C-alpha positions in Angstrom: 94.6 140.0 151.9 95.7 142.3 149.0 96.7 140.9 145.7 98.9 142.8 143.3 100.1 142.4 139.8 103.4 143.8 138.6 103.3 144.3 134.9 106.3 145.1 132.5 104.5 147.3 130.0 105.2 146.5 126.3 103.5 146.7 122.8 101.5 143.6 123.5 98.6 144.3 125.8 96.7 141.1 125.9 99.3 139.2 128.0 99.1 142.1 130.5 95.4 142.6 130.9 94.2 138.9 130.4 95.8 137.7 133.8 94.4 140.8 135.5 90.8 139.7 134.4 91.5 136.1 135.4 88.9 135.2 138.1 91.4 133.1 140.2 94.2 135.7 140.5 92.4 139.0 139.8 94.2 141.7 141.8 93.1 144.7 143.8 95.8 146.8 142.4 98.2 146.8 139.5 101.7 148.3 139.2 102.6 149.2 135.7 106.4 149.2 135.2 107.0 151.6 132.3 110.0 152.7 130.3 110.2 156.1 128.7 109.6 154.6 125.3 106.4 152.8 126.3 105.2 155.9 128.2 105.7 158.0 125.0 103.6 155.4 123.1 100.7 155.5 125.4 100.7 151.8 126.2 100.5 152.4 130.0 97.6 154.8 129.6 95.6 152.4 127.6 96.0 149.7 130.2 95.4 152.0 133.0 92.1 153.2 131.5 91.0 149.6 131.1 91.8 148.7 134.7 90.3 151.7 136.3 87.1 150.9 134.4 87.2 147.4 136.0 87.5 149.0 139.4 91.2 148.1 140.0 93.7 150.5 141.6 96.6 151.5 139.3 100.1 152.6 140.1 102.7 153.6 137.5 106.3 153.0 138.3 108.7 154.7 135.9 111.7 152.7 134.8 114.9 154.1 133.3 115.8 153.4 129.7 115.1 149.8 128.8 118.8 148.8 127.9 120.4 149.4 131.2 120.2 146.1 133.3 121.6 147.4 136.5 119.5 150.6 136.5 116.4 148.6 135.8 117.1 146.0 138.6 117.7 148.9 141.1 114.6 150.7 140.1 112.5 147.5 140.4 114.0 146.9 143.8 113.2 150.5 144.8 109.6 149.8 143.6 109.2 146.8 145.7 110.2 148.7 148.8 108.0 151.7 148.2 105.5 151.8 151.2 102.8 153.3 149.0 102.6 150.1 147.0 102.2 147.9 150.0 104.0 144.9 148.6 105.3 143.8 151.9 102.1 142.0 152.7 99.6 140.1 150.5 100.1 138.2 147.3 102.4 139.5 144.5 102.0 138.2 141.0 105.0 139.1 138.6 104.0 139.2 134.9 107.2 138.5 133.0 105.5 138.3 129.6 106.1 142.0 128.6 109.0 144.4 128.6 112.3 143.7 126.8 114.4 140.6 127.6 116.7 142.7 130.0 113.6 144.0 131.8 112.3 140.4 132.2 115.7 139.0 133.3 116.1 142.0 135.8 112.6 141.4 137.2 113.0 137.6 137.5 116.4 138.1 139.3 114.8 140.6 141.8 112.0 138.1 142.4 114.3 135.1 142.8 117.0 136.8 145.0 115.0 139.2 147.1 111.4 138.0 147.3 111.5 134.3 146.6 109.0 133.6 149.3 106.7 136.5 148.4 106.4 136.9 144.7 104.9 134.4 142.2 106.3 135.0 138.7 104.5 133.8 135.5 104.5 134.0 131.8 101.5 134.1 129.4 101.7 131.8 126.4 99.4 133.5 123.9 99.6 130.7 121.4 97.8 128.2 123.8 96.1 130.8 126.1 97.8 129.3 129.1 99.4 130.7 132.2 102.9 129.3 133.0 104.2 129.5 136.6 108.0 130.1 136.8 108.9 128.8 140.1 109.7 130.6 143.5 108.7 129.3 146.9 105.8 131.7 147.4 103.2 128.9 147.4 101.7 126.7 150.1 104.5 124.2 150.9 106.4 125.5 147.9 104.2 123.5 145.5 104.1 125.4 142.2 100.8 124.9 140.4 100.8 123.2 136.9 100.2 125.5 133.9 96.5 126.2 133.2 94.3 128.0 130.7 93.5 131.6 131.4 90.0 132.2 132.8 89.4 135.7 131.7 85.9 137.0 131.0 87.2 139.9 128.8 84.5 141.3 126.4 85.3 142.7 123.0 85.2 146.5 123.8 87.4 145.8 126.8 89.9 143.9 124.7 90.0 146.8 122.2 90.4 149.3 125.1 93.4 147.4 126.2 95.1 148.1 123.0 94.2 151.8 123.1 91.1 151.7 120.8 87.6 153.0 121.5 84.4 152.2 119.5 83.2 155.4 118.0 80.5 153.9 115.7 78.8 150.5 115.6 76.0 149.0 113.6 73.4 147.1 115.6 72.9 143.9 113.7 69.4 143.2 112.5 67.9 139.8 111.6 68.0 139.3 107.9 64.5 139.2 106.2 63.5 136.2 104.1 63.8 138.3 101.0 67.3 139.4 101.8 68.2 135.8 102.7 67.1 134.5 99.5 68.8 137.3 97.6 72.1 136.6 99.3 71.8 132.9 98.4 71.1 133.7 94.9 74.2 136.0 94.7 76.4 133.2 96.2 75.0 130.4 93.9 75.1 132.9 91.0 78.9 132.8 91.0 78.7 129.5 89.2 75.4 129.7 87.4 75.4 133.3 86.0 78.2 134.3 83.7 80.1 137.5 84.5 78.0 138.1 87.6 81.1 139.2 89.5 81.8 141.8 86.8 78.3 143.1 86.9 78.4 143.3 90.8 81.5 145.4 90.5 79.8 147.7 88.2 76.7 148.0 90.5 79.2 148.8 93.4 80.8 151.5 91.3 77.4 153.2 90.8 76.6 153.0 94.5 80.0 154.7 95.2 79.2 157.4 92.7 75.8 157.9 94.4 77.6 158.2 97.7 80.2 160.7 96.4 77.4 163.1 95.2 75.2 162.5 98.2 72.2 161.6 96.0 70.2 158.4 95.9 69.8 158.7 92.1 72.5 157.8 89.7 72.4 157.8 85.8 72.4 154.5 84.0 74.0 153.9 80.6 72.1 152.0 78.0 74.9 149.4 77.5 74.8 148.4 81.2 71.2 147.4 80.9 72.1 145.2 77.8 74.2 143.0 80.1 72.2 140.0 81.3 73.9 139.6 84.6 73.6 143.3 85.4 69.9 143.3 84.5 69.5 140.2 86.8 71.2 142.1 89.7 68.9 145.1 89.3 65.8 143.0 89.1 67.0 140.9 92.2 67.8 144.0 94.4 64.7 145.6 93.3 62.5 142.7 94.2 64.2 142.9 97.7 63.2 146.5 98.1 66.7 147.9 97.8 66.4 150.0 94.7 64.2 150.8 91.6 65.2 151.7 88.1 64.2 152.7 84.6 66.1 152.9 81.3 67.7 156.2 82.4 68.1 156.2 86.3 68.9 154.0 89.2 67.4 155.0 92.6 68.5 153.6 95.8 65.6 153.4 98.3 67.8 154.8 101.3 71.3 155.3 102.5 71.0 152.0 104.3 69.7 150.1 101.2 72.6 151.5 99.1 75.1 150.3 101.7 73.5 146.8 101.6 73.8 146.8 97.8 77.4 148.1 97.8 78.6 145.1 99.9 76.7 145.2 103.1 74.9 142.1 102.1 78.2 140.1 102.3 79.0 141.5 105.8 75.5 140.6 106.8 76.0 137.0 105.5 79.4 136.6 107.2 78.1 138.0 110.5 75.1 135.6 110.4 77.4 132.6 109.8 79.7 133.7 112.6 76.6 134.1 114.9 75.5 130.6 114.0 78.8 129.2 115.2 78.8 131.1 118.4 78.2 128.2 120.7 79.9 125.6 118.6 83.2 127.5 118.5 82.8 128.9 122.1 83.0 132.5 121.0 83.1 135.1 123.7 81.8 138.1 121.8 81.3 139.3 118.2 80.5 142.6 116.4 79.7 143.9 112.9 80.7 147.1 111.2 82.6 148.8 114.0 84.6 152.1 113.6 87.4 152.1 116.1 89.7 154.9 117.0 93.2 155.0 118.5 92.7 157.0 121.6 96.2 158.6 121.5 96.6 159.1 117.7 92.9 159.8 117.1 93.0 157.9 113.8 90.0 155.7 112.8 89.7 152.2 111.2 86.6 150.2 110.1 86.1 146.5 111.0 83.6 144.7 109.0 83.2 141.6 111.3 85.2 140.5 114.4 84.9 138.1 117.3 86.8 136.8 120.3 87.7 133.3 120.9 90.1 131.9 123.6 91.2 135.5 124.2 92.3 136.1 120.7 90.7 138.6 118.3 89.6 137.6 114.8 89.0 140.2 112.2 87.2 139.6 108.8 87.2 142.0 105.9 84.5 141.6 103.4 84.9 142.7 99.8 82.5 142.6 96.8 84.5 145.2 94.6 87.2 144.3 92.2 90.1 142.3 93.6 91.6 141.2 90.3 94.5 143.6 90.3 97.8 143.1 92.1 97.8 146.6 93.6 94.2 146.5 94.9 94.5 143.0 96.4 97.9 143.7 98.0 96.6 147.1 99.6 93.7 145.1 101.0 95.9 142.5 102.5 98.3 144.9 104.0 95.5 147.0 105.4 94.0 143.9 107.0 97.2 142.9 108.6 97.8 146.4 109.8 94.5 146.7 111.4 94.2 143.2 113.1 97.9 143.4 114.5 97.5 147.0 115.9 94.0 146.5 117.2 94.5 142.9 118.6 98.2 142.4 118.9 100.4 139.6 117.6 97.8 137.0 118.5 95.1 138.4 116.3 94.1 136.8 113.0 92.7 138.1 109.9 90.6 136.7 107.1 89.6 138.2 103.7 86.2 137.1 102.3 86.0 138.4 98.7 83.4 137.8 96.1 85.9 138.4 93.3 88.8 135.9 92.8 92.4 137.1 93.7 95.6 136.0 91.6 98.0 133.4 92.7 100.6 135.9 93.7 98.2 137.5 96.1 97.2 134.1 97.6 100.9 133.5 98.2 101.2 137.0 99.8 98.3 136.2 102.0 99.8 133.0 103.2 103.1 134.7 104.1 101.3 137.4 106.0 99.1 134.9 107.8 95.8 136.0 106.3 93.2 133.4 105.4 91.3 134.1 102.2 87.8 132.8 101.3 87.0 133.7 97.7 84.3 133.4 95.1 82.9 129.9 95.1 84.4 129.3 98.5 81.8 131.6 100.2 79.3 128.9 99.8 81.4 126.8 102.2 82.2 129.7 104.5 80.9 128.0 107.7 83.4 125.1 107.2 86.2 127.6 106.5 85.5 129.5 109.6 85.4 126.4 111.8 88.8 125.3 110.3 90.3 128.8 110.7 89.4 129.1 114.4 89.9 125.5 115.3 93.0 124.7 113.4 95.2 127.8 114.1 
């Protein structure tokens, strides 16, 4: 018996593709009901690509403008009676989560008045990750099942594909050496024990960026820099870890990879390692580090430091070791983080900023209003607890 999902396409992709990937109600085919505005934005194309990748047959049914109730209802009825879709037999699940309110009302009315004994309408509550059945008699003995958690096995790359993003570059995580672990531990505890260490690290970041701009591993050192105890300690520490070498005139990074580690990659590595250690405890589904993702339709790219999936929700973490003590820089970082996680993961996505430098009170308030969690400075030493609270307490 053929199973079909009818989906009202909207900006939010997760409520559309998660039920399709649910093991209990996974369909053989999907019908995407698309208005001209959604077709223009490429939302249907993203879903179609994901479903075809999963071996699911896809039809696209074009609806009229999304503000004409009568025309939408007539179009949906025409769709239901189209022989090529084969909806007269089998099980039909109607996903009412997407579309406009008028689209959802029109679709629900068609289901209730015309196909009450054939269609099974439902709604996806992203906040709880549950599937809510909305009545109709299309169940054995008319017994509508209770709400239940979605049972989707979606992986990170498929989740991103559902929102129209492809991974164009990824960094394969490598286990941290003992030297690097010790260095990271010293950098974190040094926030309290070494005066002006954050300032010195910002200066070292600037030198690494200068080295990148000119595409050379060598960069000139100023005499006054070496006179700063915290900066001297940083150079000695990174040199002992095999990342760089220096004399009184020149700083030389051992490789591009080592320079990236010095410039802030060490914090990404630390965050990723903590996330990995929480994989089973927090029941994560997938995680990744240092991804470059590209909008398939717009061809624009974004970088993601660390991300993971938990209960069909995307969590994105931005890591910063550069200066964050100016309003403009902190605000730009916060807005960029919100922009990335909301576009790449939808309204259910969450963002966290892990920053070695402290941010101001105004920026903390802005982060709260934007729904971004901040772990800063001394708080990095308690990152594991912060992540558990962030994921478990949302």
